[in-house]
C-alpha positions as CSV (number, residue, x, y, z in Angstrom):
1,M,8.9,11.5,-10.5
2,K,7.1,13.8,-8.1
3,K,6.6,12.9,-4.5
4,S,3.1,12.5,-3.1
5,S,1.7,12.5,0.4
6,P,2.4,9.4,2.5
7,S,0.2,6.5,1.8
8,I,0.2,2.9,1.9
9,L,1.1,2.3,1.1
10,G,1.1,4.8,3.8
11,T,-1.0,3.8,6.7
12,V,0.2,2.0,9.8
13,V,-0.1,-1.7,9.4
14,F,-1.1,-3.7,12.4
15,V,-0.4,-7.4,12.4
16,L,-2.0,-9.4,15.2
17,T,-0.6,-12.8,16.1
18,V,-2.7,-14.8,18.5
19,L,-1.0,-17.9,19.8
20,A,-3.9,-19.1,22.0
21,R,-7.7,-19.0,21.7
22,L,-9.4,-17.9,24.9
23,T,-12.5,-15.8,25.3
24,I,-11.1,-13.2,27.7
25,E,-10.1,-9.5,27.7
26,V,-6.7,-8.3,26.5
27,E,-5.1,-4.9,26.5
28,A,-5.5,-2.8,23.4
29,Q,-2.5,-2.2,21.1
30,S,-0.3,-0.1,23.3
31,F,2.5,1.5,21.4
32,L,3.2,3.7,18.5
33,A,5.8,3.8,15.8
34,T,6.3,6.8,13.5
35,P,6.6,7.8,10.7
36,T,4.2,5.4,9.0
37,I,6.2,5.6,5.8
38,V,9.7,6.7,4.9
39,E,10.1,7.9,1.3
40,L,13.6,8.8,0.1
41,E,15.2,9.8,-3.2
42,V,18.9,9.1,-3.4
43,L,21.8,8.7,-5.8
44,P,23.8,5.5,-6.5
45,G,26.5,5.2,-3.8
46,E,24.9,7.7,-1.5
47,E,24.4,7.2,2.3
48,K,21.5,8.7,4.2
49,D,20.5,8.7,7.8
50,F,16.9,8.7,9.1
51,V,15.2,7.9,12.4
52,I,12.0,6.2,13.5
53,R,10.4,6.8,16.9
54,V,8.8,4.2,19.1
55,I,6.5,5.3,22.0
56,N,5.1,3.1,24.8
57,V,1.6,4.5,25.5
58,S,0.9,1.7,28.1
59,V,1.0,1.9,31.8
60,H,3.3,-1.1,31.7
61,E,6.9,-1.5,30.8
62,Q,7.3,-3.1,27.3
63,S,10.1,-4.7,25.4
64,F,10.4,-4.7,21.6
65,R,12.5,-6.0,18.8
66,V,13.0,-4.1,15.5
67,Y,13.9,-5.9,12.3
68,L,13.7,-5.6,8.5
69,T,11.6,-7.4,5.9
70,D,10.8,-6.9,2.2
71,L,7.6,-5.1,1.2
72,A,5.0,-6.3,-1.2
73,L,1.5,-5.0,-2.2
74,E,-1.4,-7.2,-3.2
75,K,-3.8,-6.2,-6.0
76,D,-6.2,-4.8,-3.5
77,G,-3.5,-2.8,-1.7
78,N,-3.0,-5.2,1.3
79,P,0.7,-5.2,2.3
80,G,2.8,-8.3,2.6
81,F,6.2,-8.7,4.3
82,P,8.4,-11.4,2.7
83,L,11.7,-12.4,4.1
84,P,14.4,-9.8,3.5
85,G,16.2,-10.1,0.2
86,S,13.5,-12.4,-1.3
87,S,12.3,-9.7,-3.7
88,T,14.0,-8.3,-6.8
89,W,13.2,-4.8,-5.5
90,S,14.4,-5.3,-2.0
91,C,16.6,-2.7,-0.2
92,A,16.5,-4.4,3.2
93,S,20.2,-5.3,3.0
94,W,21.0,-1.7,2.5
95,I,19.6,-0.6,5.8
96,T,21.0,-1.0,9.3
97,I,19.0,-0.2,12.5
98,R,20.3,0.6,16.0
99,P,19.2,-0.6,18.5
100,S,17.4,-3.7,17.3
101,R,16.0,-4.4,20.8
102,L,14.7,-2.0,23.4
103,I,12.8,-1.7,26.7
104,L,10.5,1.3,27.3
105,T,9.0,2.3,30.6
106,P,5.4,3.6,30.7
107,Y,4.9,6.5,28.3
108,Q,8.5,6.6,27.3
109,G,9.6,7.2,23.7
110,T,12.9,6.7,22.0
111,E,14.5,7.1,18.5
112,I,15.9,4.3,16.5
113,A,18.8,5.3,14.2
114,C,18.6,4.0,10.6
115,K,21.3,4.2,8.0
116,L,20.8,3.6,4.3
117,S,23.8,2.7,2.2
118,V,23.1,2.5,-1.5
119,P,25.5,0.4,-3.6
120,R,27.0,2.0,-6.7
121,G,25.5,1.1,-10.0
122,E,21.9,0.7,-8.7
123,T,18.9,2.6,-10.1
124,G,15.1,2.5,-9.8
125,G,12.7,1.7,-7.0
126,R,13.7,-0.3,-3.9
127,Y,11.5,-1.3,-1.0
128,A,11.5,-2.7,2.5
129,A,9.7,-2.5,5.8
130,I,10.9,-1.9,9.3
131,I,8.9,-4.0,11.8
132,V,8.5,-3.0,15.5
133,E,7.2,-6.0,17.5
134,Q,6.4,-6.5,21.1
135,T,8.5,-9.3,22.6
136,Q,6.6,-10.1,25.9
137,K,3.1,-11.0,26.9
138,P,0.7,-8.2,27.8
139,A,0.0,-7.6,31.5
140,L,-2.7,-9.6,33.3
141,L,-6.1,-8.0,33.5
142,R,-8.3,-8.6,36.6
143,D,-6.1,-11.6,37.6
144,R,-7.1,-13.5,34.5
145,I,-4.9,-15.5,32.3
146,I,-4.8,-14.1,28.8
147,P,-3.5,-15.5,25.5
148,E,-0.1,-14.6,24.2
149,V,-0.8,-11.6,21.9
150,R,1.9,-9.7,20.1
151,Y,1.4,-6.6,18.1
152,R,3.6,-5.5,15.2
153,I,3.7,-2.1,13.4
154,A,5.3,-2.0,10.0
155,I,6.9,1.2,8.6
156,S,7.1,1.2,4.8
157,I,10.3,2.2,3.1
158,L,9.9,3.6,-0.4
159,L,13.2,4.3,-2.1
160,T,13.9,5.9,-5.5
161,V,17.5,5.6,-6.7
162,R,17.9,8.3,-9.3
163,G,19.8,7.3,-12.4
164,A,19.7,7.2,-16.2
165,K,17.6,4.0,-16.2
166,L,14.7,5.3,-14.2
167,E,11.5,4.3,-16.0
168,E,7.8,4.9,-15.4
169,K,5.7,2.6,-17.5
170,V,2.1,1.8,-16.7
171,Q,-0.6,0.1,-18.6
172,I,-4.2,-1.0,-17.9
173,S,-4.4,-4.7,-18.2
174,E,-8.1,-5.2,-17.7
175,I,-11.4,-3.4,-17.3
176,K,-14.3,-5.4,-15.8
177,V,-17.9,-4.3,-15.1
178,T,-20.0,-6.4,-12.8
179,L,-23.4,-6.1,-11.0
180,S,-23.3,-6.4,-7.2
181,Q,-26.0,-8.1,-5.1
182,E,-27.2,-4.6,-4.1
183,G,-28.0,-3.9,-7.8
184,K,-25.1,-1.5,-8.4
185,N,-22.6,-1.7,-11.2
186,E,-19.0,-2.1,-10.0
187,V,-16.1,-1.4,-12.4
188,I,-12.6,-2.8,-11.6
189,V,-9.6,-1.4,-13.5
190,R,-6.5,-3.5,-13.2
191,V,-3.4,-1.4,-13.6
192,R,0.1,-2.9,-14.1
193,N,3.4,-1.1,-13.4
194,E,5.9,-2.4,-15.9
195,G,8.5,0.2,-15.0
196,N,11.4,0.0,-12.4
197,V,10.1,2.5,-9.9
198,H,6.8,2.8,-7.9
199,V,4.1,5.2,-9.1
200,R,0.9,6.5,-7.6
201,G,-2.1,6.7,-9.8
202,E,-5.7,7.9,-9.6
203,G,-8.3,7.7,-12.2
204,I,-11.8,7.9,-13.6
205,V,-14.1,5.8,-15.7
206,I,-16.3,7.4,-18.4
207,V,-19.3,5.5,-19.8
208,K,-20.8,6.5,-23.1
209,D,-23.8,5.2,-24.8
210,A,-24.0,4.0,-28.5
211,Y,-24.5,7.7,-29.6
212,G,-21.4,8.9,-27.8
213,R,-23.3,10.6,-25.0
214,I,-21.7,10.5,-21.6
215,W,-23.9,8.3,-19.4
216,K,-21.8,8.1,-16.3
217,E,-18.5,9.2,-14.9
218,V,-17.1,7.7,-11.7
219,T,-13.9,8.2,-9.7
220,L,-11.8,5.2,-9.1
221,E,-10.7,4.3,-5.6
222,A,-7.4,2.5,-4.6
223,G,-6.3,4.1,-1.4
224,K,-3.3,6.3,-2.3
225,G,-3.0,4.3,-5.5
226,T,0.6,3.1,-5.0
227,I,1.8,0.5,-7.5
228,L,5.2,-1.2,-7.0
229,P,7.3,-2.2,-10.0
230,Q,6.2,-5.3,-11.9
231,S,3.0,-5.6,-9.9
232,E,-0.7,-4.9,-10.4
233,R,-3.3,-2.8,-8.5
234,N,-7.0,-2.9,-8.7
235,F,-8.8,0.5,-9.0
236,K,-12.5,0.3,-8.2
237,G,-15.6,2.4,-8.9
238,I,-19.3,2.1,-8.2
239,F,-22.3,3.3,-10.3
240,E,-25.0,4.0,-7.8
241,N,-27.7,3.2,-10.4
242,P,-27.2,0.2,-12.8
243,L,-26.9,0.7,-16.5
244,L,-30.0,0.3,-18.6
245,P,-30.1,-2.3,-21.4
246,G,-28.0,-1.2,-24.3
247,K,-24.5,-0.9,-25.7
248,Y,-21.8,1.2,-24.0
249,T,-18.2,2.2,-24.2
250,V,-16.3,2.1,-20.9
251,E,-13.1,4.1,-20.9
252,A,-10.7,4.1,-18.0
253,I,-8.1,6.9,-17.6
254,I,-5.3,6.6,-15.0
255,A,-3.2,9.7,-14.2
256,Q,-0.2,10.1,-11.9
257,R,-1.1,11.4,-8.5
258,T,1.0,14.2,-7.2
259,T,0.9,16.6,-4.2
260,N,-0.8,19.1,-6.5
261,G,-3.5,16.8,-7.7
262,W,-3.4,15.0,-11.1
263,G,0.0,15.0,-12.8
264,G,1.3,13.3,-15.9
265,F,-0.8,10.9,-17.9
266,L,-0.1,7.2,-17.2
267,A,-2.6,5.0,-19.1
268,R,-5.9,4.8,-20.9
269,K,-8.0,1.8,-22.1
270,R,-11.5,1.4,-23.6
271,I,-13.8,-1.6,-23.8
272,S,-17.4,-2.2,-25.1
273,Y,-20.0,-3.3,-22.5
274,V,-23.4,-4.7,-23.4
275,V,-26.3,-4.8,-21.0
276,K,-28.7,-7.3,-22.5
277,E,-31.2,-7.1,-19.6
278,A,-31.6,-5.0,-16.6
279,F,-29.5,-7.4,-14.4
280,T,-27.0,-8.9,-16.8
281,G,-24.1,-7.6,-18.9
282,S,-21.0,-8.7,-20.8
283,N,-17.6,-7.2,-21.2
284,E,-16.2,-7.0,-24.7
285,E,-12.6,-5.9,-25.6
């Protein structure tokens, strides 16, 4: 499988935990962790070192802890961070990080050494997240008491273990067309990854009328389109103008996203869609 540009599944994930509710000012998120995603291809039994960097961009000293979780993606692309080892596709136990606690002075940065050790006999995709979390309260502002606020940054780990059983298998499980309150048709294409390694997809929807004429063509959006193994992802598109009453064929085409654009074909599905009135419609398989 070809690599693609970082996504998430590649943006920095900010998780804000507020332990008190007070209407007062607090400091903005005040540290960085890079890269936002680590994507590696390895062989069974291989060891590989990599580093992440944490930078304190605050005028105050800050302390942090660094730890591992599993990584999950919801249908809409929102990330989740289950306990390490709770997922079938976890590689959290394969990774060690040093140090796991650190203190940084204002504007100081440091590297955290990470080591990946892949067991023999493994193959397919494996996933985890490295969480960098503040461990102390922010500084007081204007002599006011502030709530206890901690920021976390998650760095996604996407691992592909090369082997004879590497399988990319994707299918479209559902196509649904609805009418929004703004009077626009929205199409949702649910794509399921039944393989054992993550893929990145992008796609289009083509709408044809009863005479086979192309009525509309829309690009589907799903961020970077990352789909983890044995999970689903919603790809969405909008028709600026609603479909007129009539019978239509709605066809979704999902291709693999690569650094050079569209790569290999992944999945295709077609349904019938009937617009009975200007503001109603029905999906038909």
